[in-house]
C-alpha positions in Angstrom: 61.3 98.5 4.8 61.9 95.4 6.9 64.8 94.8 9.2 67.5 92.2 8.3 66.5 88.9 10.1 70.1 87.7 10.3 71.7 88.5 13.7 75.2 89.9 14.0 76.3 86.7 15.6 75.0 84.6 12.7 76.8 86.9 10.3 80.0 86.6 12.2 79.9 82.8 12.3 78.9 82.7 8.6 82.0 84.7 7.8 84.2 82.6 10.0 82.9 79.4 8.4 83.5 80.9 4.9 87.1 81.7 5.8 87.5 78.1 7.0 86.1 76.7 3.7 82.6 76.0 4.8 79.1 77.2 4.2 76.9 77.7 7.3 73.2 76.9 6.7 70.2 76.6 8.8 68.2 73.4 8.0 64.7 74.3 6.6 63.0 71.4 8.2 63.0 69.7 11.6 65.1 69.4 13.7 66.2 72.8 12.2 69.9 72.2 13.0 72.7 74.4 11.9 74.9 72.7 9.3 78.4 73.3 8.1 78.8 72.2 4.5 82.1 71.7 2.6 82.3 74.8 0.4 83.7 72.9 -2.6 81.4 69.9 -2.7 78.4 70.9 -0.5 78.8 67.8 1.7 77.7 68.1 5.3 80.7 68.3 7.6 79.1 69.1 11.0 75.6 69.5 12.3 74.5 71.1 15.6 71.2 72.3 17.2 72.7 75.7 18.1 75.3 78.3 17.1 77.3 77.8 20.3 78.2 74.3 19.2 79.0 75.5 15.6 81.2 78.2 17.1 83.0 75.7 19.3 83.6 73.3 16.4 85.0 76.2 14.2 87.5 77.2 16.8 88.6 73.7 17.7 
């Protein structure tokens, strides 16, 4: 059995994003940014190189 590769912080921010109407995804290709997508249309809303910036954007 393998351990879950998603960290507790990533889970928390994913849930926070979902409650705010977004999907949080990690880009599969360089520069591997974190991206908030509009949950309804899938349009990129905000992109950041790290979760700290995503978290800051979500609480702003």
